[in-house]
Steps between C-alpha positions, in 0.01 A plus 500: 500500500709633788607285793246653739212409266636149453522447876144632539364266233676203660353599838149509353551156346631374833194639677272299270717195551472535879119524474474187284740317727289588803178379335658170394636427848163576656326264257750228590457564871864597544620779731642803324728656757864517587607325816575735791841452652338504845350159418852357504502542878255206507790283384695574817825623340807409705749754369592715203826554316608750237607330175606807303431584136353213297317446175160350585206365298221753459231230501602399853411842642159440659457767764584839643590637840266798501356554149316170451165679475611707199566205266317186391622141526721545192655817645307716252396850618129512590473850649505822291791652690693173467439492125611863475825417676545200268453727197772738615739209558423358156574836338831517687579148382427597139737794542778257591516567872631203701330418827677397821447147639189435706510375860326172588451245773548140391268243662546146374493525121311830495567871545324795663584853387625737768595781263437518125135398462439708188826384342384144564161576340680643199717189468192277525309695235795492261537124534842540657633168634766626740566807712787609723418514869660540839386186681434435868411136562275374779545156652159336531404140592251478211587650163269702278439426134447759220143371449400531866194703594413657834314177585818303435695733727245450779521122461880508495495725804297238687747238380794708626332524841440123502866432419608737774278334759588143403869562417450248221780647283746429780355159591456383141706728272385322183133476594234495231326838447172524692277727293126560524252647253312699763585690821455368853619143447838526674322546833337163438841342443623647827199341672596170336852522641384598848261205506770271364729618779232411754449148366875443472527584868225250585654225290854552628398590859727804510507869419554546124663826392352721231799437269459124539132526418559715192765266361292188569185658353689588183680163468212269588183688409549782254777370273361144458161643405653739247702218343184289471316792340773525237532127440125456451445816297226629730572868438387483137144448622505835679603782264598815682578316824839419650660198665459666839127550430469129428703409808231659717224328306668159512579541870133567559401209279752273675351577841144409400611196301698376800198551724282299262748213465615497861874552447737758354503450123824694446580762235522258205157344546343836587646656185378217276155521654494876458610461140215257428249744644655792316487315169128441541413865563787730599298818528226343710747322730704815547186700569388249762843510665512879502150517643567250777838657577345837570273353767768308688687630801878569482566198723297271272680635197843447654418157636421371152872486418593308814232241560 
C-alpha cells in the first residue's frame, strides 16, 4: 500500500469516526461545535501580548478564529473539502515532511487557532499530546476552561461585565467566584446592589457611593450567605446549580421569612430554613421559587436581599 492510499483509508475511517461522534453528542444533548474566537470578545479582554514559540497541549485547543464551522467540537474535519485537506496533510506527514508551528491565541487555559487549523485537526486525530505554536495571550477578567461550551462563554461574558461594572476585583481582590448556571442573573445582582445602596443611604442618612455599596453588599450579604451555604451543605440538594443560584433563592426566601416573622432573620437562619425546605422536596421548592421569581418586578427581586 502506498502512502497516498494509506492516507485515504485513514481519512475514510476518520469520516466514520466524526459521524459516530456527532450522533453520540446529539444523543447526550451536547453541542458539537468549535468555539468561535469572536465569542472571546464577550469576556472583555484588556490587552494582548506575544509570548513567542511554545509547546502547548493539543487538548486545550477549543476554538478557531475563522474556521470554526469546518470542524466539530473535537477539531475533527466535518466538511468534505476540510477532510480532503486533512488527507493531503496526512500523506505529507507519512512522507516525513515536518510542519511549521501553528499560531494561536491563548485565553485563560485554552487556545484558539489563528493559523494551522488543519494541522491541529491532524494532531487531534493522531492522538498527539503537544504541538508547537506561536502564542499571543489575551488578558481577560474571567478565564476559559478547556471544557467550556458557547453557553459557558456567554455566562462568563456576563460575569466579566458584572466585574467591570462593580469593580469587585479591585475592591475585593480575593473575592469568591460568582458563577451562575443560566444567563441573565448578573443583572439581578446589580439590582440587589443598587437597592442595597439605597437602603444604606437611608440608614446612614448620607450619600453612599457605588464602591461602598458594592463592598458592603459583598461583605455583609453575599459572602455570609455563601459561607452558610457551604457550612450547611445546601448545594448538594440542588444538582446542576451553583452557589450564586442559591444565593438568589435564599435571598428571596429570607425576605419572605422575615416578613412572616416580623424581623430580619439574617443569612444563617434563612439558609437553615431554605435547607429544611430543600431537603423535603428540592425540585418542587426550586420550581416554586423559579415560578414566583419570573413574576416579580426587578425592584421586588432586588429588595429581597436588603430587607
